[in-house]
N, C-alpha and C positions, 0 to 999 in steps of 0.2 A: 159786468161792472166789477172792478177790482175790490177786493175785500179791504175795508178800512181797519187798520190795526192800531189799537190803543198802545202806543209805545211805552208809556209810563207803566201801564198795567203789565205789559209783557216783561219789562225789566224786573218788576217786583216779583212776578211769577217765577222768573228764572232764578232770582236771588233766594226765594223760598225753597225752590228745588235744590239749589246748591247747598243751602244750609242743611237740608235733610240728608243729602248725599254725604256731605262732610261728616255729619254726626254719625251716620250709619257705617261708613267705610273708613273714616279717618281722613284728615285733610290731605296728607301726602299720598295716600293710596287712591284718592279720587282723581279721575281724569276729567278733562272737559267733555269727553264722550259720555262719561257716567252722568254728568250734570245734564247733558242734552237728553239722555234717556229719561232721567227723572223728571225733566220738564216737558217731555213728550214732543221734543223738537228735533229737527235734523241738526247735525253739528254745524253745518254752514249757516243755518238760521241763527243759532246761538251766537256765532261769531259776529253777526251784524250788530249785536248789542254789547258784547264783551269780547275783547280780543285775547284774553288769557284768563286762567284761573285766578291769578293774582289780582286782576282787575275786578273780578267778582268779589274776592275777599275784601278789597278796599271798599267796594260799593256796599257790601253788607254792613261793615263797620260804620260807614258814613250814614247809612239809613238808620241804624240803631241810635247813634248819637244825635242825629238830626231830630229824631222823635223826642229824645230827652231835652234837647235845646228848646224845642217848641213848647214843651211842658213848663220849662223854667221861664221862658219869655212871656208866657201867659200870666205869670204871677204879677201881682201889683207890688209897687214899692211900699215896703212896710214902714209904718210910722211909729211903731213901738218895738222894743227889744223882744217882748213876749211874742208879738206877731211874727217877727223874724225867726225866732226859735221854733215856733209852731210850723213855719214853712220848712225849716230844716228837718223837722220831725217827719212831715209828710213825705219829703223827698227820700229819706232814709228808710222809712217803714214800708218796704216793698212787699207785695203779695208773694205767695209761694211760687206761683207760675213764673213770675219775673225773676225770682231768685234762682230758679232752676236754669234759666237761660244763661246765667253767668258761668255755671259749671260747664255747659256746652260750649260757651264762648271760649273759655280757656282750653278746653280739650281740643277744640278745632283750630283756634287761632294762636294758641300759645307759642308755637314755633315761629309765627310771623313776626313776633317782637324782635327777632334777630335782624329784621329789616329796618333800616333807619327811616325809610319812607313810611312804612306802616306805623312805626312808633310815633312819628311826627303827626300822623293823622289823629291818633288817640290823644297825644299830648295837647293838640290844639283845642280839643274839647275841654280838657281840664283847665287850661289857661283861660279859656272863655268863661268857664264856670267860676273860677277864682276871681276873675275881674267882675263878674256879676255880683258875687258876694261882697267884694271890696266896695263896690258902689253902694250897696245896701248899708254896709257898716259906716261908710263915710257920711251917708245921709243921716243915720241914727246918731252919729257923733254931732252933727250940726244941730240936731234936735235935743241934744243933751241926754239921750238915752244910753249912749255908750261913752265911756271915758275917752277924752280927746287925745290922751298920750299914746294910745295904741296905733300901730301902723296898719292901716286898713288893708293895703295890698297884701301884706304878709299874712294877716289873719284870714283874708279871703281865700288865698291859695291853700292855706292849711285846712280851712273848712272844706274845700273841694277835695283835698286828700282824705280828710276824715270821712266824708260822705262816701267816697270810693271804697275806703277800707271797710266801712260798716256794711255796705251793700255786698261787697265781695265775700266777707266772712259769713254773711247770711246764706249765700248761695253755695259757696265752696265747702263749708264745714258743717252743713246741716244744723245750724243753730236754730233752735225752736223759735217760733214767733214770740212766745211769751218772754223768753230770755233776751231776744233781740230788742224787743220794745223796752225792757227794763234797762238794758245797756244804753239805749238812746236817751231814755228819760234821765238817767243818772248823769250822763255826760252833758246833756243840755242844761241840767240844773247847775252843774259845776260852771259851765260857760256863763249862765245867767248871773251867778254870784260874782264871777270874775270881771265881766264886762260892764256891769252897772257903773254909771258915772259917779254914783255916791253910795258908800256902804250903808247909808241909812235908808235907802229906797227899798221898798218891799218887793 
């Protein structure tokens, strides 16, 4: 009886092996054969799942951002500005192990940003994140929590950029958790003061 292969698990195992190989040898120095060895597979078997190293790279990025998108999508629509800012705080306050991933991410995939296709993959995530925040802001404007004269789409995209910058700085520049949290708290306090629909609101 032929062995039943869990294709989704196999793909994930290959991507995990590829990430380890890229981190160990460097992206450009790693061959498809190296990934196959790391995954414990014959090269031909690996090609059944990915036809090139670039395809594996794109899949790793897609998997990473899909996980983040799932986390964001699980959030509820906020009914107060404070709740929205707390949600932003949770998103930016990443643990040390997640911060370390971003250093590896740029060491491994930094050169891939020269590819328009790769950059477009990453850009789509942040466009989606910006749209998500814009929807939240527009909802809060309808509730009178945020001043109506602000352009929700512009602020939403800027918040996505701010979140990206905060997370990257935490991982790339070894910013301590204490300092990182203080930076987040001070920035969100500034946003709270600026976005309130009325300066008299506490």
